[in-house]
DSSP file (Angstrom, degrees, kcal/mol; ACC not computed):
  #  RESIDUE AA STRUCTURE BP1 BP2  ACC     N-H-->O    O-->H-N    N-H-->O    O-->H-N    TCO  KAPPA ALPHA  PHI   PSI    X-CA   Y-CA   Z-CA
    1    1 A M              0   0    0      0, 0.0     2,-0.4     0, 0.0     0, 0.0   0.000 360.0 360.0 360.0 127.5   -2.3    9.9   27.6
    2    2 A E        -     0   0    0      1,-0.0     0, 0.0     0, 0.0     0, 0.0  -0.700 360.0-145.1 -88.2 131.2   -5.3    8.7   25.8
    3    3 A H        -     0   0    0     -2,-0.4     2,-0.0     1,-0.1    -1,-0.0  -0.710  25.8-104.2 -93.0 145.0   -4.8    6.5   22.7
    4    4 A P        -     0   0    0      0, 0.0    -1,-0.1     0, 0.0     3,-0.1  -0.356  43.1-100.2 -64.8 148.6   -7.1    6.7   19.7
    5    5 A K        -     0   0    0      1,-0.1     3,-0.0     3,-0.0     2,-0.0  -0.413  43.2-103.0 -66.4 142.5   -9.5    3.8   19.4
    6    6 A P        -     0   0    0      0, 0.0     2,-0.4     0, 0.0    -1,-0.1  -0.368  39.1-108.1 -64.0 147.6   -8.5    1.2   16.9
    7    7 A I        -     0   0    0     -3,-0.1     2,-1.0     1,-0.1   113,-0.0  -0.640  22.7-131.1 -80.0 130.3  -10.3    1.4   13.6
    8    8 A K        -     0   0    0     -2,-0.4     2,-0.5    -3,-0.0    -1,-0.1  -0.732  31.7-163.9 -82.7 105.1  -12.8   -1.4   13.1
    9    9 A R        -     0   0    0     -2,-1.0     2,-0.1     2,-0.0     5,-0.1  -0.795  17.9-123.5 -99.7 129.3  -11.9   -2.6    9.6
   10   10 A S    >   -     0   0    0     -2,-0.5     3,-2.0     1,-0.1     4,-0.5  -0.405  25.8-119.1 -61.8 143.0  -14.2   -4.7    7.5
   11   11 A Q  G >  S+     0   0    0      1,-0.3     3,-1.1     2,-0.2     4,-0.5   0.803 111.7  68.5 -55.4 -30.0  -12.4   -7.9    6.4
   12   12 A A  G 3  S+     0   0    0      1,-0.2    -1,-0.3     2,-0.1     4,-0.3   0.754 102.4  44.5 -62.0 -24.5  -13.0   -6.8    2.8
   13   13 A F  G <> S+     0   0    0     -3,-2.0     4,-2.2     1,-0.1    -1,-0.2   0.483  86.0  94.2 -98.6  -4.5  -10.5   -3.9    3.3
   14   14 A V  H <> S+     0   0    0     -3,-1.1     4,-2.2    -4,-0.5     5,-0.2   0.905  83.8  48.9 -61.3 -46.1   -7.8   -5.9    5.1
   15   15 A Q  H  > S+     0   0    0     -4,-0.5     4,-2.2     1,-0.2    -1,-0.2   0.897 111.5  50.3 -63.6 -38.2   -5.6   -6.7    2.1
   16   16 A L  H  > S+     0   0    0     -4,-0.3     4,-1.9     1,-0.2    -1,-0.2   0.877 109.5  51.7 -66.2 -35.7   -5.7   -3.1    0.9
   17   17 A S  H  X S+     0   0    0     -4,-2.2     4,-1.8     2,-0.2    -2,-0.2   0.867 107.3  52.8 -66.7 -35.4   -4.7   -2.0    4.4
   18   18 A K  H  X S+     0   0    0     -4,-2.2     4,-1.7     2,-0.2    -2,-0.2   0.902 107.0  52.5 -64.8 -40.2   -1.8   -4.5    4.2
   19   19 A D  H  X S+     0   0    0     -4,-2.2     4,-1.9     1,-0.2    -2,-0.2   0.908 106.7  53.7 -58.4 -41.6   -0.8   -2.9    0.9
   20   20 A H  H  X S+     0   0    0     -4,-1.9     4,-2.4     1,-0.2    -1,-0.2   0.885 102.8  56.9 -61.8 -38.7   -0.8    0.4    2.6
   21   21 A H  H  X S+     0   0    0     -4,-1.8     4,-2.0     1,-0.2    -1,-0.2   0.914 105.9  50.3 -59.4 -42.0    1.5   -0.9    5.3
   22   22 A L  H  X S+     0   0    0     -4,-1.7     4,-2.0     1,-0.2    -1,-0.2   0.884 108.7  52.8 -63.4 -37.6    4.0   -1.8    2.5
   23   23 A G  H  X S+     0   0    0     -4,-1.9     4,-2.1     1,-0.2    -2,-0.2   0.897 108.1  50.0 -63.3 -40.4    3.7    1.8    1.2
   24   24 A L  H  X S+     0   0    0     -4,-2.4     4,-2.3     2,-0.2    -2,-0.2   0.852 107.7  54.0 -67.6 -33.7    4.4    3.2    4.6
   25   25 A L  H  X S+     0   0    0     -4,-2.0     4,-2.5     2,-0.2    -1,-0.2   0.891 107.2  51.6 -64.7 -38.8    7.5    0.9    4.8
   26   26 A L  H  X S+     0   0    0     -4,-2.0     4,-2.8     2,-0.2    -2,-0.2   0.934 108.8  50.3 -61.3 -45.6    8.6    2.4    1.5
   27   27 A V  H  X S+     0   0    0     -4,-2.1     4,-2.5     1,-0.2    -2,-0.2   0.926 110.7  49.9 -57.7 -45.8    8.2    5.9    2.9
   28   28 A W  H  X S+     0   0    0     -4,-2.3     4,-2.6     1,-0.2    -1,-0.2   0.917 111.5  48.4 -60.1 -44.1   10.3    4.9    5.9
   29   29 A R  H  X S+     0   0    0     -4,-2.5     4,-2.8     2,-0.2     5,-0.2   0.919 110.4  50.9 -64.8 -43.5   13.0    3.5    3.7
   30   30 A V  H  X S+     0   0    0     -4,-2.8     4,-2.4     1,-0.2    -2,-0.2   0.945 113.2  45.9 -57.4 -48.4   13.1    6.6    1.5
   31   31 A R  H  X S+     0   0    0     -4,-2.5     4,-2.3     2,-0.2    -2,-0.2   0.904 112.6  49.8 -64.6 -41.7   13.4    8.9    4.5
   32   32 A Q  H  X S+     0   0    0     -4,-2.6     4,-1.9    -5,-0.2    -1,-0.2   0.935 112.7  46.9 -62.1 -45.9   16.1    6.7    6.2
   33   33 A D  H  X>S+     0   0    0     -4,-2.8     5,-2.7     1,-0.2     4,-0.6   0.863 110.8  52.1 -66.9 -35.5   18.2    6.6    3.0
   34   34 A L  H ><5S+     0   0    0     -4,-2.4     3,-0.8    -5,-0.2    -1,-0.2   0.917 109.5  49.7 -64.4 -42.1   17.8   10.4    2.5
   35   35 A M  H 3<5S+     0   0    0     -4,-2.3    -2,-0.2     1,-0.2    -1,-0.2   0.856 110.4  50.5 -64.3 -34.1   19.0   10.9    6.0
   36   36 A K  H 3<5S-     0   0    0     -4,-1.9    -1,-0.2    -5,-0.2    -2,-0.2   0.568 117.1-114.5 -80.2  -8.5   22.0    8.7    5.4
   37   37 A G  T <<5 +     0   0    0     -3,-0.8    -3,-0.2    -4,-0.6    -2,-0.1   0.728  50.0 174.7  82.3  21.7   22.9   10.5    2.2
   38   38 A T      < -     0   0    0     -5,-2.7    -1,-0.2    -6,-0.2     5,-0.1  -0.328  45.5 -87.6 -60.4 143.4   22.2    7.6   -0.1
   39   39 A N    >>  -     0   0    0      1,-0.1     4,-1.8     2,-0.1     3,-0.6  -0.273  31.2-133.0 -55.3 131.6   22.4    8.6   -3.8
   40   40 A G  H 3> S+     0   0    0     59,-0.3     4,-2.9     1,-0.2     5,-0.2   0.823 104.7  58.6 -57.9 -34.5   19.1   10.0   -5.1
   41   41 A K  H 3> S+     0   0    0      2,-0.2     4,-1.9     1,-0.2    -1,-0.2   0.884 105.2  50.0 -64.9 -37.4   19.4    7.8   -8.2
   42   42 A E  H <> S+     0   0    0     -3,-0.6     4,-1.5     2,-0.2    -2,-0.2   0.924 113.4  45.2 -66.3 -44.3   19.5    4.7   -6.1
   43   43 A I  H  X S+     0   0    0     -4,-1.8     4,-2.2     1,-0.2    -2,-0.2   0.925 111.5  53.1 -64.4 -44.6   16.4    5.7   -4.1
   44   44 A S  H  X S+     0   0    0     -4,-2.9     4,-2.8    54,-0.4     5,-0.2   0.877 103.7  58.9 -57.9 -38.1   14.6    6.7   -7.2
   45   45 A S  H  X S+     0   0    0     -4,-1.9     4,-2.2     1,-0.2    -1,-0.2   0.930 109.8  40.1 -60.2 -47.3   15.3    3.3   -8.7
   46   46 A Y  H  X S+     0   0    0     -4,-1.5     4,-2.3     2,-0.2    -1,-0.2   0.818 113.4  55.1 -76.6 -26.2   13.5    1.4   -5.9
   47   47 A V  H  X S+     0   0    0     -4,-2.2     4,-2.5     2,-0.2    -2,-0.2   0.940 111.2  44.9 -64.9 -45.5   10.7    4.0   -5.7
   48   48 A I  H  X S+     0   0    0     -4,-2.8     4,-2.9     2,-0.2     5,-0.2   0.902 112.4  51.7 -65.7 -41.0   10.0    3.5   -9.4
   49   49 A D  H  X S+     0   0    0     -4,-2.2     4,-2.7    -5,-0.2     5,-0.3   0.931 111.0  47.6 -60.2 -45.2   10.2   -0.3   -9.0
   50   50 A F  H  X>S+     0   0    0     -4,-2.3     4,-2.3     2,-0.2     5,-2.0   0.914 112.5  49.7 -62.6 -42.1    7.7   -0.2   -6.2
   51   51 A F  I  <>S+     0   0    0     -4,-2.5     5,-2.7     3,-0.2     6,-0.3   0.955 115.3  42.7 -60.2 -49.7    5.4    2.1   -8.2
   52   52 A N  I  <5S+     0   0    0     -4,-2.9    -2,-0.2     1,-0.2    -1,-0.2   0.874 123.2  36.3 -65.6 -38.8    5.6   -0.2  -11.3
   53   53 A N  I  <5S-     0   0    0     -4,-2.7    -1,-0.2    -5,-0.2    -2,-0.2   0.674 137.4  -0.2 -92.7 -18.7    5.2   -3.5   -9.4
   54   54 A D  I  X5S+     0   0    0     -4,-2.3     4,-2.4    -5,-0.3    -3,-0.2   0.624 120.1  53.0-133.7 -58.2    2.8   -2.6   -6.6
   55   55 A L  I  ><S+     0   0    0     -5,-2.0     4,-2.8     1,-0.2     5,-0.2   0.868 105.2  53.8 -65.2 -41.2    1.5    0.9   -6.3
   56   56 A K  H  ><S+     0   0    0     -5,-2.7     4,-1.9    -6,-0.3    -1,-0.2   0.925 113.7  43.3 -59.8 -45.0    0.1    1.3   -9.8
   57   57 A Q  H  > S+     0   0    0     -6,-0.3     4,-2.6     2,-0.2    -1,-0.2   0.890 111.9  54.4 -67.5 -39.8   -1.9   -1.9   -9.5
   58   58 A H  H  X S+     0   0    0     -4,-2.4     4,-2.5     1,-0.2    -2,-0.2   0.929 108.4  49.0 -59.5 -45.7   -3.1   -1.0   -6.0
   59   59 A F  H  X S+     0   0    0     -4,-2.8     4,-2.6     1,-0.2    -1,-0.2   0.922 110.5  51.0 -59.7 -44.3   -4.4    2.4   -7.3
   60   60 A K  H  X S+     0   0    0     -4,-1.9     4,-2.8    -5,-0.2     5,-0.2   0.915 110.1  49.6 -61.2 -43.6   -6.2    0.6  -10.1
   61   61 A E  H  X S+     0   0    0     -4,-2.6     4,-3.1     2,-0.2     5,-0.5   0.930 111.4  48.4 -61.8 -45.4   -7.9   -1.8   -7.7
   62   62 A E  H  X>S+     0   0    0     -4,-2.5     5,-2.7     1,-0.2     4,-2.0   0.928 114.6  45.7 -60.7 -43.4   -9.0    1.0   -5.4
   63   63 A E  H  <>S+     0   0    0     -4,-2.6     5,-1.0     3,-0.2    -2,-0.2   0.904 120.1  39.3 -67.4 -40.5  -10.4    3.0   -8.3
   64   64 A D  H  <5S+     0   0    0     -4,-2.8    -2,-0.2    -5,-0.2    -1,-0.2   0.885 129.2  27.0 -76.6 -39.7  -12.1   -0.1   -9.9
   65   65 A Y  H  <5S+     0   0    0     -4,-3.1    -3,-0.2    -5,-0.2    -2,-0.2   0.620 134.3  19.3-104.0 -15.2  -13.4   -1.8   -6.7
   66   66 A L  T ><5S+     0   0    0     -4,-2.0     3,-2.3    -5,-0.5     4,-0.3   0.729 119.8  44.9-117.8 -63.4  -13.8    1.1   -4.2
   67   67 A F  G > <S+     0   0    0     -5,-2.7     3,-2.0     1,-0.3    -4,-0.2   0.843 106.4  63.3 -59.7 -33.9  -14.0    4.6   -5.6
   68   68 A S  G 3 <S+     0   0    0     -5,-1.0    -1,-0.3    -6,-0.4     4,-0.1   0.658  92.0  66.3 -65.5 -14.6  -16.4    3.4   -8.3
   69   69 A K  G <  S+     0   0    0     -3,-2.3    -1,-0.3     2,-0.1    -2,-0.2   0.565  95.7  69.3 -81.9  -8.4  -18.9    2.6   -5.5
   70   70 A L  S <  S-     0   0    0     -3,-2.0    56,-0.0    -4,-0.3    -4,-0.0  -0.776  98.8 -94.1-106.4 153.0  -19.2    6.3   -4.6
   71   71 A P    >   -     0   0    0      0, 0.0     3,-2.2     0, 0.0     6,-0.2  -0.337  35.2-117.5 -60.1 147.4  -20.8    9.0   -6.7
   72   72 A A  T 3  S+     0   0    0      1,-0.3    -3,-0.0    -4,-0.1    -2,-0.0   0.761 116.1  55.3 -58.1 -24.7  -18.4   10.8   -9.0
   73   73 A T  T 3  S+     0   0    0      4,-0.1    -1,-0.3     5,-0.0     2,-0.2   0.432  74.9 124.4 -90.6   0.1  -19.2   14.0   -7.0
   74   74 A D    <>  -     0   0    0     -3,-2.2     4,-2.6     1,-0.2     5,-0.2  -0.449  59.3-142.4 -62.7 125.9  -18.3   12.5   -3.6
   75   75 A L  H  > S+     0   0    0      1,-0.2     4,-2.3    -2,-0.2    -1,-0.2   0.857  99.1  50.3 -63.2 -37.0  -15.7   14.8   -2.1
   76   76 A L  H  > S+     0   0    0      2,-0.2     4,-2.5     1,-0.2    -1,-0.2   0.893 111.0  49.6 -69.6 -38.0  -13.7   12.0   -0.5
   77   77 A R  H  > S+     0   0    0      2,-0.2     4,-2.9     1,-0.2     5,-0.3   0.938 110.8  50.4 -61.7 -46.5  -13.6   10.1   -3.8
   78   78 A E  H  X S+     0   0    0     -4,-2.6     4,-2.3     1,-0.2    -2,-0.2   0.908 110.9  48.9 -58.6 -42.8  -12.5   13.3   -5.6
   79   79 A Q  H  X S+     0   0    0     -4,-2.3     4,-2.4     2,-0.2    -1,-0.2   0.942 112.6  47.1 -62.8 -47.6   -9.7   13.8   -3.0
   80   80 A A  H  X S+     0   0    0     -4,-2.5     4,-2.3     1,-0.2    -2,-0.2   0.922 113.8  47.1 -62.4 -44.9   -8.5   10.2   -3.3
   81   81 A E  H  X S+     0   0    0     -4,-2.9     4,-2.2     1,-0.2    -1,-0.2   0.895 112.2  51.0 -65.0 -38.8   -8.5   10.2   -7.1
   82   82 A G  H  X S+     0   0    0     -4,-2.3     4,-2.4    -5,-0.3    -1,-0.2   0.890 109.8  49.7 -64.5 -39.1   -6.7   13.6   -7.2
   83   83 A E  H  X S+     0   0    0     -4,-2.4     4,-2.5     2,-0.2    -2,-0.2   0.882 108.0  53.8 -68.4 -37.2   -4.1   12.3   -4.8
   84   84 A H  H  X S+     0   0    0     -4,-2.3     4,-2.5     2,-0.2    -2,-0.2   0.942 110.8  46.7 -59.4 -46.1   -3.6    9.2   -7.0
   85   85 A R  H  X S+     0   0    0     -4,-2.2     4,-2.7     1,-0.2    -2,-0.2   0.918 111.6  51.2 -61.8 -43.0   -3.0   11.5  -10.0
   86   86 A A  H  X S+     0   0    0     -4,-2.4     4,-2.2     2,-0.2    -1,-0.2   0.900 111.2  47.3 -62.8 -40.9   -0.6   13.7   -8.0
   87   87 A I  H  X S+     0   0    0     -4,-2.5     4,-2.5     2,-0.2    -1,-0.2   0.922 112.4  49.6 -66.9 -43.4    1.4   10.6   -6.9
   88   88 A C  H  X S+     0   0    0     -4,-2.5     4,-2.0     1,-0.2    -2,-0.2   0.915 112.3  48.2 -60.9 -42.7    1.5    9.3  -10.5
   89   89 A N  H  X S+     0   0    0     -4,-2.7     4,-1.9     2,-0.2    -1,-0.2   0.883 110.6  51.6 -64.6 -38.2    2.7   12.7  -11.7
   90   90 A L  H  X S+     0   0    0     -4,-2.2     4,-2.3     2,-0.2    -2,-0.2   0.900 108.0  51.1 -66.8 -40.6    5.3   12.9   -9.0
   91   91 A V  H  X S+     0   0    0     -4,-2.5     4,-2.2     2,-0.2    -1,-0.2   0.895 108.1  53.3 -63.0 -39.1    6.7    9.5  -10.0
   92   92 A A  H  X S+     0   0    0     -4,-2.0     4,-1.7     1,-0.2    -1,-0.2   0.897 109.2  49.2 -61.6 -39.4    6.9   10.7  -13.6
   93   93 A S  H  X S+     0   0    0     -4,-1.9     4,-2.2     1,-0.2    -2,-0.2   0.888 108.6  52.8 -65.6 -38.8    8.9   13.6  -12.4
   94   94 A I  H  < S+     0   0    0     -4,-2.3    -2,-0.2     1,-0.2    -1,-0.2   0.884 106.0  54.4 -64.5 -37.8   11.2   11.3  -10.4
   95   95 A R  H >< S+     0   0    0     -4,-2.2     3,-0.5     1,-0.2    -1,-0.2   0.913 114.2  41.0 -59.5 -42.2   11.7    9.3  -13.6
   96   96 A R  H 3< S+     0   0    0     -4,-1.7    -2,-0.2     1,-0.2    -1,-0.2   0.805 128.5  30.1 -76.6 -30.1   12.8   12.4  -15.4
   97   97 A N  T >< S+     0   0    0     -4,-2.2     3,-2.0    -5,-0.1    -1,-0.2  -0.545  71.1 163.7-128.4  63.4   14.9   13.9  -12.5
   98   98 A N  T <  S+     0   0    0     -3,-0.5   -54,-0.4     1,-0.3   -53,-0.1   0.524  72.5  54.0 -72.1  -4.7   16.1   10.7  -10.7
   99   99 A A  T 3  S+     0   0    0    -58,-0.1     2,-1.0   -59,-0.1   -59,-0.3   0.454  78.6 111.1-100.7  -1.9   18.8   12.5   -8.7
  100  100 A D    <>  -     0   0    0     -3,-2.0     4,-1.2    -6,-0.2     3,-0.4  -0.610  43.7-175.6 -80.7 101.8   16.4   15.1   -7.2
  101  101 A T  H  > S+     0   0    0     -2,-1.0     4,-2.3     1,-0.2    -1,-0.2   0.763  80.1  64.8 -70.3 -24.5   16.2   14.4   -3.5
  102  102 A A  H  > S+     0   0    0      1,-0.2     4,-2.4     2,-0.2    -1,-0.2   0.899 101.4  50.4 -64.2 -38.4   13.5   17.1   -3.0
  103  103 A L  H  > S+     0   0    0     -3,-0.4     4,-2.6     2,-0.2    -1,-0.2   0.883 108.9  51.8 -64.7 -37.7   11.2   15.1   -5.3
  104  104 A L  H  X S+     0   0    0     -4,-1.2     4,-2.4     2,-0.2    -2,-0.2   0.895 109.8  48.6 -67.1 -39.5   11.8   12.0   -3.2
  105  105 A R  H  X S+     0   0    0     -4,-2.3     4,-2.5     2,-0.2    -2,-0.2   0.931 112.2  49.2 -62.3 -45.1   11.0   13.9    0.0
  106  106 A Q  H  X S+     0   0    0     -4,-2.4     4,-2.8     1,-0.2     5,-0.2   0.907 109.5  52.4 -61.4 -42.0    7.8   15.2   -1.6
  107  107 A F  H  X S+     0   0    0     -4,-2.6     4,-3.0     2,-0.2     5,-0.3   0.942 110.0  48.3 -58.7 -48.8    6.9   11.7   -2.7
  108  108 A G  H  X S+     0   0    0     -4,-2.4     4,-2.3     1,-0.2     5,-0.2   0.917 113.7  46.3 -59.4 -44.9    7.4   10.3    0.8
  109  109 A D  H  X S+     0   0    0     -4,-2.5     4,-2.3     2,-0.2    -1,-0.2   0.921 115.6  45.4 -64.3 -44.1    5.3   13.1    2.3
  110  110 A L  H  X S+     0   0    0     -4,-2.8     4,-2.4    -5,-0.2    -2,-0.2   0.924 113.7  48.0 -68.1 -44.6    2.5   12.8   -0.3
  111  111 A L  H  X S+     0   0    0     -4,-3.0     4,-2.6    -5,-0.2     5,-0.2   0.924 113.2  48.2 -64.2 -42.9    2.3    9.0   -0.2
  112  112 A E  H  X S+     0   0    0     -4,-2.3     4,-2.6    -5,-0.3     5,-0.2   0.943 113.0  47.2 -62.2 -46.6    2.2    8.9    3.7
  113  113 A A  H  X S+     0   0    0     -4,-2.3     4,-2.3    -5,-0.2    -1,-0.2   0.896 112.6  50.7 -61.9 -39.6   -0.5   11.6    3.8
  114  114 A H  H  X S+     0   0    0     -4,-2.4     4,-2.6     2,-0.2    -1,-0.2   0.931 111.2  46.9 -64.8 -45.8   -2.5    9.8    1.2
  115  115 A I  H  X S+     0   0    0     -4,-2.6     4,-2.8     1,-0.2     5,-0.2   0.925 112.1  50.3 -62.9 -44.1   -2.3    6.4    3.0
  116  116 A R  H  X S+     0   0    0     -4,-2.6     4,-2.8    -5,-0.2     5,-0.4   0.912 110.7  50.5 -60.9 -41.7   -3.3    8.0    6.3
  117  117 A F  H  X>S+     0   0    0     -4,-2.3     4,-2.4    -5,-0.2     5,-1.9   0.942 112.7  45.4 -60.8 -48.1   -6.3    9.7    4.6
  118  118 A E  I  <>S+     0   0    0     -4,-2.6     5,-3.1     3,-0.2     6,-0.3   0.933 117.7  43.4 -63.3 -44.4   -7.5    6.5    3.1
  119  119 A E  I  <5S+     0   0    0     -4,-2.8    -2,-0.2    -5,-0.2    -1,-0.2   0.906 123.7  33.4 -68.5 -42.1   -7.0    4.5    6.3
  120  120 A R  I  <5S+     0   0    0     -4,-2.8    -2,-0.2    -5,-0.2    -3,-0.2   0.776 137.2   7.6 -88.2 -27.5   -8.5    7.0    8.7
  121  121 A T  I  X5S+     0   0    0     -4,-2.4     4,-2.1    -5,-0.4    -3,-0.2   0.763 122.6  46.4-121.5 -58.8  -11.2    8.6    6.6
  122  122 A L  I  ><S+     0   0    0     -5,-1.9     4,-2.9     1,-0.2     5,-0.2   0.916 111.1  50.0 -65.3 -46.3  -11.9    7.2    3.2
  123  123 A F  H  ><S+     0   0    0     -5,-3.1     4,-2.6    -6,-0.3    -1,-0.2   0.890 111.1  50.5 -62.7 -37.8  -12.1    3.5    4.2
  124  124 A N  H  > S+     0   0    0     -6,-0.3     4,-1.5     2,-0.2    -1,-0.2   0.925 111.9  48.2 -62.4 -43.2  -14.5    4.3    7.0
  125  125 A H  H  X S+     0   0    0     -4,-2.1     4,-1.6     1,-0.2    -2,-0.2   0.918 112.5  48.6 -61.5 -44.8  -16.7    6.2    4.6
  126  126 A L  H  X S+     0   0    0     -4,-2.9     4,-3.1     1,-0.2    -2,-0.2   0.895 105.9  56.6 -65.1 -40.1  -16.6    3.4    2.1
  127  127 A Q  H  < S+     0   0    0     -4,-2.6    -1,-0.2     1,-0.2    -2,-0.2   0.861 110.4  46.1 -59.3 -34.8  -17.5    0.8    4.7
  128  128 A E  H  < S+     0   0    0     -4,-1.5    -1,-0.2    -5,-0.2    -2,-0.2   0.821 118.7  41.2 -74.9 -31.3  -20.6    2.8    5.5
  129  129 A Q  H  < S+     0   0    0     -4,-1.6     2,-0.2    -5,-0.1    -2,-0.2   0.805  96.9  83.7 -89.0 -32.2  -21.5    3.3    1.8
  130  130 A M  S  < S-     0   0    0     -4,-3.1   -60,-0.0    -5,-0.2   -64,-0.0  -0.516  76.4-125.7 -80.1 139.1  -20.8   -0.1    0.4
  131  131 A S     >  -     0   0    0     -2,-0.2     4,-2.4     1,-0.1     5,-0.2  -0.321  28.0-107.3 -72.2 161.9  -23.4   -2.9    0.6
  132  132 A P  H  > S+     0   0    0      0, 0.0     4,-2.2     0, 0.0     5,-0.1   0.871 123.0  54.5 -57.1 -35.7  -22.5   -6.2    2.1
  133  133 A E  H  > S+     0   0    0      2,-0.2     4,-2.1     1,-0.2     5,-0.1   0.910 107.9  48.1 -65.6 -41.9  -22.6   -7.7   -1.4
  134  134 A E  H  > S+     0   0    0      1,-0.2     4,-2.1     2,-0.2    -1,-0.2   0.886 111.9  49.8 -65.6 -38.5  -20.1   -5.1   -2.7
  135  135 A Q  H  X S+     0   0    0     -4,-2.4     4,-2.5     2,-0.2    -1,-0.2   0.878 108.8  52.6 -67.5 -36.2  -17.8   -5.7    0.3
  136  136 A A  H  X S+     0   0    0     -4,-2.2     4,-2.5     2,-0.2    -2,-0.2   0.895 108.5  50.7 -65.4 -39.1  -18.0   -9.5   -0.4
  137  137 A Q  H  X S+     0   0    0     -4,-2.1     4,-2.4     2,-0.2    -2,-0.2   0.909 110.4  49.5 -63.1 -42.0  -17.0   -8.8   -4.1
  138  138 A L  H  X S+     0   0    0     -4,-2.1     4,-2.8     2,-0.2     5,-0.3   0.930 111.4  48.6 -62.5 -45.6  -14.1   -6.8   -2.9
  139  139 A L  H  X S+     0   0    0     -4,-2.5     4,-2.4     1,-0.2     5,-0.2   0.914 111.0  50.7 -60.9 -43.8  -13.0   -9.5   -0.5
  140  140 A L  H  X S+     0   0    0     -4,-2.5     4,-2.3     2,-0.2    -1,-0.2   0.921 112.7  47.0 -60.0 -44.6  -13.3  -12.1   -3.2
  141  141 A H  H  X S+     0   0    0     -4,-2.4     4,-2.6     2,-0.2    -2,-0.2   0.951 114.5  44.0 -63.7 -50.2  -11.2  -10.0   -5.5
  142  142 A T  H  X S+     0   0    0     -4,-2.8     4,-2.2     1,-0.2    -1,-0.2   0.846 114.2  51.1 -68.8 -31.6   -8.4   -9.2   -3.0
  143  143 A T  H  X S+     0   0    0     -4,-2.4     4,-1.8    -5,-0.3    -1,-0.2   0.923 112.7  45.1 -68.4 -43.9   -8.3  -12.8   -1.8
  144  144 A S  H  X S+     0   0    0     -4,-2.3     4,-1.1    -5,-0.2    -2,-0.2   0.885 113.4  51.0 -68.3 -36.9   -8.0  -14.2   -5.4
  145  145 A R  H  X S+     0   0    0     -4,-2.6     4,-1.0     1,-0.2     3,-0.4   0.921 110.1  49.7 -62.3 -43.8   -5.3  -11.5   -6.2
  146  146 A N  H  < S+     0   0    0     -4,-2.2     3,-0.3     1,-0.2    -1,-0.2   0.844 108.3  53.1 -66.3 -33.7   -3.4  -12.5   -3.1
  147  147 A N  H  < S+     0   0    0     -4,-1.8    -1,-0.2     1,-0.2    -2,-0.2   0.742 104.6  56.4 -73.2 -23.1   -3.5  -16.2   -4.0
  148  148 A R  H  <        0   0    0     -4,-1.1    -1,-0.2    -3,-0.4    -2,-0.2   0.770 360.0 360.0 -78.0 -26.3   -2.1  -15.5   -7.5
  149  149 A T     <        0   0    0     -4,-1.0    -1,-0.2    -3,-0.3    -2,-0.2   0.476 360.0 360.0 -88.6 360.0    1.0  -13.8   -6.2
């Protein structure tokens, strides 16, 4: 069985990829708790906490420091921004219907697909499009952000 080649990630993107790993851990936890029959309100609570404390800021950083480096008409940018909106809308629905396990399943599926898209497709595209100076600015920002926390 042939394994896919590892993705050569620019150092500028490493912290954002680490953030993605935390998002995938959240997806795993949601799915595990759903399988165990954990109360939907309990799962919703930690999903909303993660969104408020991590994901919302992560989305803002990507939009400010990455997506803005692409033309507004770039199809991959449009897809990423649309997925951010869809995830934000889904979290708003979870806030209103915090016992709805179907929404939590949908959240897990959407967040995982979005992270996989960014890691496998969008980040590679951005690495090709961004200048070394833009990548250095991104690295400086994510390093300083990481040092503040």
